[in-house]
NUPAPA-336821 format. One record per residue (C-alpha): residue number from 1; residue in three letters; x, y, z. Coordinates in Angstrom, 3 decimals. Last residue first. Example, Ala and Ser with C-alpha at 12.3 -4.5 7.8 and 13.67 -1.06 7.14 Angstrom:
<zakes>
<zake><k>2</k><r>SER</r><x>13.670</x><y>-1.060</y><z>7.140</z></zake>
<zake><k>1</k><r>ALA</r><x>12.300</x><y>-4.500</y><z>7.800</z></zake>
</zakes>
This chain:
<zakes>
<zake><k>156</k><r>LEU</r><x>29.328</x><y>5.004</y><z>7.545</z></zake>
<zake><k>155</k><r>ALA</r><x>27.359</x><y>3.639</y><z>4.410</z></zake>
<zake><k>154</k><r>PHE</r><x>24.703</x><y>1.242</y><z>4.614</z></zake>
<zake><k>153</k><r>HIS</r><x>23.501</x><y>0.243</y><z>1.045</z></zake>
<zake><k>152</k><r>THR</r><x>22.093</x><y>-2.953</y><z>2.784</z></zake>
<zake><k>151</k><r>LEU</r><x>23.705</x><y>-5.586</y><z>0.755</z></zake>
<zake><k>150</k><r>ARG</r><x>26.913</x><y>-3.466</y><z>0.214</z></zake>
<zake><k>149</k><r>ARG</r><x>27.370</x><y>-2.588</y><z>3.888</z></zake>
<zake><k>148</k><r>PHE</r><x>26.475</x><y>-6.146</y><z>5.032</z></zake>
<zake><k>147</k><r>PHE</r><x>29.072</x><y>-7.517</y><z>2.550</z></zake>
<zake><k>146</k><r>GLU</r><x>31.864</x><y>-5.044</y><z>3.660</z></zake>
<zake><k>145</k><r>ASN</r><x>31.161</x><y>-5.910</y><z>7.439</z></zake>
<zake><k>144</k><r>ASN</r><x>31.661</x><y>-2.702</y><z>9.584</z></zake>
<zake><k>143</k><r>ALA</r><x>27.878</x><y>-2.222</y><z>10.226</z></zake>
<zake><k>142</k><r>ILE</r><x>28.052</x><y>-5.901</y><z>11.659</z></zake>
<zake><k>141</k><r>ASP</r><x>29.664</x><y>-4.438</y><z>14.606</z></zake>
<zake><k>140</k><r>PRO</r><x>26.293</x><y>-2.945</y><z>15.902</z></zake>
<zake><k>139</k><r>HIS</r><x>24.843</x><y>-6.414</y><z>16.485</z></zake>
<zake><k>138</k><r>SER</r><x>21.206</x><y>-6.137</y><z>18.172</z></zake>
<zake><k>137</k><r>GLU</r><x>20.692</x><y>-2.656</y><z>16.765</z></zake>
<zake><k>136</k><r>LEU</r><x>22.537</x><y>-3.277</y><z>13.518</z></zake>
<zake><k>135</k><r>LEU</r><x>20.609</x><y>-6.545</y><z>12.985</z></zake>
<zake><k>134</k><r>ALA</r><x>17.093</x><y>-4.994</y><z>13.243</z></zake>
<zake><k>133</k><r>VAL</r><x>18.034</x><y>-1.928</y><z>11.033</z></zake>
<zake><k>132</k><r>ALA</r><x>19.468</x><y>-3.646</y><z>8.391</z></zake>
<zake><k>131</k><r>VAL</r><x>16.719</x><y>-6.349</y><z>8.205</z></zake>
<zake><k>130</k><r>LYS</r><x>14.045</x><y>-3.647</y><z>8.371</z></zake>
<zake><k>129</k><r>ASP</r><x>15.965</x><y>-1.658</y><z>5.479</z></zake>
<zake><k>128</k><r>ILE</r><x>16.126</x><y>-4.915</y><z>3.245</z></zake>
<zake><k>127</k><r>PHE</r><x>12.320</x><y>-5.510</y><z>3.971</z></zake>
<zake><k>126</k><r>ALA</r><x>11.232</x><y>-1.831</y><z>3.139</z></zake>
<zake><k>125</k><r>ARG</r><x>13.245</x><y>-2.256</y><z>-0.080</z></zake>
<zake><k>124</k><r>ALA</r><x>11.664</x><y>-5.606</y><z>-1.003</z></zake>
<zake><k>123</k><r>ALA</r><x>8.199</x><y>-4.313</y><z>-0.182</z></zake>
<zake><k>122</k><r>ALA</r><x>8.675</x><y>-1.054</y><z>-2.370</z></zake>
<zake><k>121</k><r>THR</r><x>10.206</x><y>-3.042</y><z>-5.313</z></zake>
<zake><k>120</k><r>LEU</r><x>7.426</x><y>-5.539</y><z>-5.127</z></zake>
<zake><k>119</k><r>ASP</r><x>4.716</x><y>-2.807</y><z>-5.101</z></zake>
<zake><k>118</k><r>SER</r><x>6.255</x><y>-1.038</y><z>-8.025</z></zake>
<zake><k>117</k><r>ILE</r><x>6.595</x><y>-3.882</y><z>-10.203</z></zake>
<zake><k>116</k><r>SER</r><x>2.869</x><y>-4.563</y><z>-9.465</z></zake>
<zake><k>115</k><r>CYS</r><x>1.680</x><y>-7.918</y><z>-8.149</z></zake>
<zake><k>114</k><r>THR</r><x>0.791</x><y>-11.217</y><z>-9.690</z></zake>
<zake><k>113</k><r>PHE</r><x>0.453</x><y>-14.576</y><z>-8.186</z></zake>
<zake><k>112</k><r>SER</r><x>1.054</x><y>-18.046</y><z>-9.434</z></zake>
<zake><k>111</k><r>SER</r><x>-0.848</x><y>-21.267</y><z>-8.840</z></zake>
<zake><k>110</k><r>ALA</r><x>-0.490</x><y>-24.548</y><z>-7.132</z></zake>
<zake><k>109</k><r>GLU</r><x>2.114</x><y>-23.294</y><z>-4.863</z></zake>
<zake><k>108</k><r>THR</r><x>5.248</x><y>-24.909</y><z>-3.386</z></zake>
<zake><k>107</k><r>THR</r><x>7.426</x><y>-24.475</y><z>-6.288</z></zake>
<zake><k>106</k><r>ALA</r><x>6.835</x><y>-20.592</y><z>-6.341</z></zake>
<zake><k>105</k><r>GLU</r><x>5.688</x><y>-18.585</y><z>-9.070</z></zake>
<zake><k>104</k><r>ILE</r><x>5.497</x><y>-14.632</y><z>-8.919</z></zake>
<zake><k>103</k><r>GLU</r><x>4.140</x><y>-12.673</y><z>-11.858</z></zake>
<zake><k>102</k><r>VAL</r><x>5.393</x><y>-9.133</y><z>-11.848</z></zake>
<zake><k>101</k><r>SER</r><x>3.443</x><y>-6.334</y><z>-13.189</z></zake>
<zake><k>100</k><r>ASP</r><x>4.213</x><y>-3.023</y><z>-14.895</z></zake>
<zake><k>99</k><r>GLU</r><x>5.130</x><y>-4.338</y><z>-18.344</z></zake>
<zake><k>98</k><r>SER</r><x>5.388</x><y>-8.192</y><z>-17.856</z></zake>
<zake><k>97</k><r>ARG</r><x>7.874</x><y>-9.095</y><z>-15.250</z></zake>
<zake><k>96</k><r>VAL</r><x>8.562</x><y>-12.805</y><z>-14.585</z></zake>
<zake><k>95</k><r>PHE</r><x>9.763</x><y>-13.797</y><z>-10.991</z></zake>
<zake><k>94</k><r>SER</r><x>10.375</x><y>-17.298</y><z>-10.159</z></zake>
<zake><k>93</k><r>VAL</r><x>10.520</x><y>-18.809</y><z>-6.518</z></zake>
<zake><k>92</k><r>ALA</r><x>12.373</x><y>-22.163</y><z>-6.089</z></zake>
<zake><k>91</k><r>ILE</r><x>12.123</x><y>-24.641</y><z>-3.177</z></zake>
<zake><k>90</k><r>SER</r><x>14.435</x><y>-27.763</y><z>-3.377</z></zake>
<zake><k>89</k><r>ASN</r><x>15.651</x><y>-27.166</y><z>0.167</z></zake>
<zake><k>88</k><r>GLU</r><x>18.728</x><y>-25.519</y><z>2.047</z></zake>
<zake><k>87</k><r>THR</r><x>20.075</x><y>-23.731</y><z>-0.857</z></zake>
<zake><k>86</k><r>PHE</r><x>16.720</x><y>-22.008</y><z>-1.733</z></zake>
<zake><k>85</k><r>ASP</r><x>16.708</x><y>-20.950</y><z>-5.495</z></zake>
<zake><k>84</k><r>ILE</r><x>15.354</x><y>-17.340</y><z>-5.841</z></zake>
<zake><k>83</k><r>LYS</r><x>14.633</x><y>-16.620</y><z>-9.450</z></zake>
<zake><k>82</k><r>GLY</r><x>14.785</x><y>-13.360</y><z>-11.806</z></zake>
<zake><k>81</k><r>SER</r><x>12.985</x><y>-12.223</y><z>-14.953</z></zake>
<zake><k>80</k><r>ASN</r><x>12.466</x><y>-9.000</y><z>-17.131</z></zake>
<zake><k>79</k><r>SER</r><x>16.026</x><y>-8.909</y><z>-18.179</z></zake>
<zake><k>78</k><r>ARG</r><x>17.372</x><y>-5.751</y><z>-16.466</z></zake>
<zake><k>77</k><r>ASN</r><x>14.594</x><y>-4.721</y><z>-14.229</z></zake>
<zake><k>76</k><r>ILE</r><x>13.816</x><y>-8.389</y><z>-13.468</z></zake>
<zake><k>75</k><r>SER</r><x>17.481</x><y>-9.124</y><z>-12.677</z></zake>
<zake><k>74</k><r>GLU</r><x>18.228</x><y>-6.092</y><z>-10.411</z></zake>
<zake><k>73</k><r>LEU</r><x>15.049</x><y>-6.816</y><z>-8.291</z></zake>
<zake><k>72</k><r>VAL</r><x>15.889</x><y>-10.555</y><z>-8.299</z></zake>
<zake><k>71</k><r>LEU</r><x>19.352</x><y>-9.776</y><z>-7.071</z></zake>
<zake><k>70</k><r>GLU</r><x>18.033</x><y>-7.826</y><z>-4.090</z></zake>
<zake><k>69</k><r>LEU</r><x>15.856</x><y>-10.606</y><z>-3.139</z></zake>
<zake><k>68</k><r>SER</r><x>18.529</x><y>-13.168</y><z>-3.294</z></zake>
<zake><k>67</k><r>ALA</r><x>20.792</x><y>-10.841</y><z>-1.011</z></zake>
<zake><k>66</k><r>THR</r><x>17.972</x><y>-10.650</y><z>1.597</z></zake>
<zake><k>65</k><r>PHE</r><x>17.359</x><y>-14.465</y><z>1.272</z></zake>
<zake><k>64</k><r>ASP</r><x>21.184</x><y>-15.011</y><z>1.881</z></zake>
<zake><k>63</k><r>LEU</r><x>20.991</x><y>-12.474</y><z>4.781</z></zake>
<zake><k>62</k><r>LEU</r><x>18.014</x><y>-14.421</y><z>6.429</z></zake>
<zake><k>61</k><r>PRO</r><x>19.175</x><y>-17.968</y><z>6.189</z></zake>
<zake><k>60</k><r>VAL</r><x>16.054</x><y>-19.847</y><z>5.781</z></zake>
<zake><k>59</k><r>ASN</r><x>13.581</x><y>-21.344</y><z>8.387</z></zake>
<zake><k>58</k><r>GLY</r><x>10.822</x><y>-23.334</y><z>6.846</z></zake>
<zake><k>57</k><r>TRP</r><x>9.854</x><y>-22.157</y><z>3.234</z></zake>
<zake><k>56</k><r>ARG</r><x>6.099</x><y>-23.483</y><z>3.485</z></zake>
<zake><k>55</k><r>ASP</r><x>4.654</x><y>-20.276</y><z>4.945</z></zake>
<zake><k>54</k><r>GLY</r><x>6.694</x><y>-18.001</y><z>2.921</z></zake>
<zake><k>53</k><r>LEU</r><x>4.084</x><y>-18.008</y><z>0.224</z></zake>
<zake><k>52</k><r>ASP</r><x>1.765</x><y>-16.274</y><z>2.582</z></zake>
<zake><k>51</k><r>HIS</r><x>-1.427</x><y>-15.218</y><z>0.574</z></zake>
<zake><k>50</k><r>ASP</r><x>-3.333</x><y>-12.225</y><z>1.849</z></zake>
<zake><k>49</k><r>ASN</r><x>-3.000</x><y>-10.613</y><z>-1.765</z></zake>
<zake><k>48</k><r>ILE</r><x>0.721</x><y>-11.439</y><z>-1.779</z></zake>
<zake><k>47</k><r>VAL</r><x>2.493</x><y>-12.089</y><z>1.455</z></zake>
<zake><k>46</k><r>PHE</r><x>6.240</x><y>-13.081</y><z>1.696</z></zake>
<zake><k>45</k><r>ARG</r><x>6.622</x><y>-14.057</y><z>5.421</z></zake>
<zake><k>44</k><r>ILE</r><x>10.131</x><y>-15.313</y><z>5.937</z></zake>
<zake><k>43</k><r>ARG</r><x>10.904</x><y>-17.326</y><z>9.063</z></zake>
<zake><k>42</k><r>SER</r><x>14.664</x><y>-16.720</y><z>9.904</z></zake>
<zake><k>41</k><r>TRP</r><x>18.323</x><y>-17.971</y><z>10.264</z></zake>
<zake><k>40</k><r>PHE</r><x>20.439</x><y>-15.170</y><z>11.405</z></zake>
<zake><k>39</k><r>TYR</r><x>24.139</x><y>-16.501</y><z>11.151</z></zake>
<zake><k>38</k><r>GLU</r><x>25.870</x><y>-19.154</y><z>9.251</z></zake>
<zake><k>37</k><r>TYR</r><x>24.553</x><y>-18.928</y><z>5.625</z></zake>
<zake><k>36</k><r>ARG</r><x>25.011</x><y>-15.365</y><z>4.420</z></zake>
<zake><k>35</k><r>LEU</r><x>27.331</x><y>-14.056</y><z>7.061</z></zake>
<zake><k>34</k><r>ASP</r><x>29.518</x><y>-17.252</y><z>6.570</z></zake>
<zake><k>33</k><r>MET</r><x>29.416</x><y>-16.792</y><z>2.890</z></zake>
<zake><k>32</k><r>GLU</r><x>30.186</x><y>-13.144</y><z>2.976</z></zake>
<zake><k>31</k><r>SER</r><x>33.175</x><y>-13.847</y><z>5.445</z></zake>
<zake><k>30</k><r>VAL</r><x>33.373</x><y>-12.754</y><z>9.145</z></zake>
<zake><k>29</k><r>THR</r><x>35.304</x><y>-9.671</y><z>9.690</z></zake>
<zake><k>28</k><r>ALA</r><x>32.834</x><y>-7.287</y><z>11.138</z></zake>
<zake><k>27</k><r>LEU</r><x>30.625</x><y>-9.969</y><z>12.628</z></zake>
<zake><k>26</k><r>ASP</r><x>33.192</x><y>-10.434</y><z>15.204</z></zake>
<zake><k>25</k><r>VAL</r><x>31.776</x><y>-13.645</y><z>16.912</z></zake>
<zake><k>24</k><r>ARG</r><x>31.261</x><y>-12.932</y><z>20.567</z></zake>
<zake><k>23</k><r>PRO</r><x>32.965</x><y>-14.474</y><z>23.491</z></zake>
<zake><k>22</k><r>GLY</r><x>30.558</x><y>-15.251</y><z>26.188</z></zake>
<zake><k>21</k><r>PRO</r><x>26.772</x><y>-14.755</y><z>26.477</z></zake>
<zake><k>20</k><r>GLN</r><x>24.904</x><y>-16.438</y><z>23.673</z></zake>
<zake><k>19</k><r>TRP</r><x>22.783</x><y>-14.653</y><z>20.905</z></zake>
<zake><k>18</k><r>LEU</r><x>25.599</x><y>-14.393</y><z>18.211</z></zake>
<zake><k>17</k><r>PRO</r><x>26.918</x><y>-17.888</y><z>19.363</z></zake>
<zake><k>16</k><r>SER</r><x>23.691</x><y>-19.414</y><z>17.416</z></zake>
<zake><k>15</k><r>VAL</r><x>22.012</x><y>-22.135</y><z>19.271</z></zake>
<zake><k>14</k><r>ALA</r><x>18.962</x><y>-20.755</y><z>20.996</z></zake>
<zake><k>13</k><r>THR</r><x>18.503</x><y>-17.364</y><z>19.034</z></zake>
<zake><k>12</k><r>ASP</r><x>18.853</x><y>-19.311</y><z>15.969</z></zake>
<zake><k>11</k><r>LEU</r><x>16.446</x><y>-22.252</y><z>17.196</z></zake>
<zake><k>10</k><r>PRO</r><x>13.868</x><y>-19.279</y><z>17.812</z></zake>
<zake><k>9</k><r>ALA</r><x>14.004</x><y>-18.103</y><z>14.163</z></zake>
<zake><k>8</k><r>ILE</r><x>14.460</x><y>-14.523</y><z>13.703</z></zake>
<zake><k>7</k><r>ASP</r><x>11.278</x><y>-13.217</y><z>12.352</z></zake>
<zake><k>6</k><r>PHE</r><x>10.696</x><y>-11.970</y><z>8.848</z></zake>
<zake><k>5</k><r>ASP</r><x>8.883</x><y>-9.586</y><z>6.445</z></zake>
<zake><k>4</k><r>VAL</r><x>7.851</x><y>-9.180</y><z>2.963</z></zake>
<zake><k>3</k><r>VAL</r><x>4.615</x><y>-7.727</y><z>2.349</z></zake>
<zake><k>2</k><r>ILE</r><x>2.722</x><y>-7.542</y><z>-1.173</z></zake>
<zake><k>1</k><r>MET</r><x>-0.649</x><y>-5.816</y><z>-2.112</z></zake>
</zakes>
């Protein structure tokens, strides 16, 4: 079993202009890079068979992780492997597909973990949907951001 989930980091809600009263950032017009790296820092839970790989990742940019996870799904379906390299630290997570399973190896772990490709895909899609719903509820103008729409497959 695999579960991918998130919590917006308290630091993000304390310092990000997105969560403060006053002039608002127009999320509809910010660049992809700003949306990926400047807003929505989060703790990620990446649980495989009751082991949380995300425990050691610290706070990461939520939309960058979401985009990276989407790219991993595309990559393992195309070439049987994919990788998430965290830009804010030296951690990497590798994914290698073998028939109907995926071996997941993180630089923070002594051993690798295996799950089915269908479980990984379902968990990733559920995560992406949850990110989309949470951000749309708290920041409706993000629906008009082209990168966000591509990432979440959100169409008006």
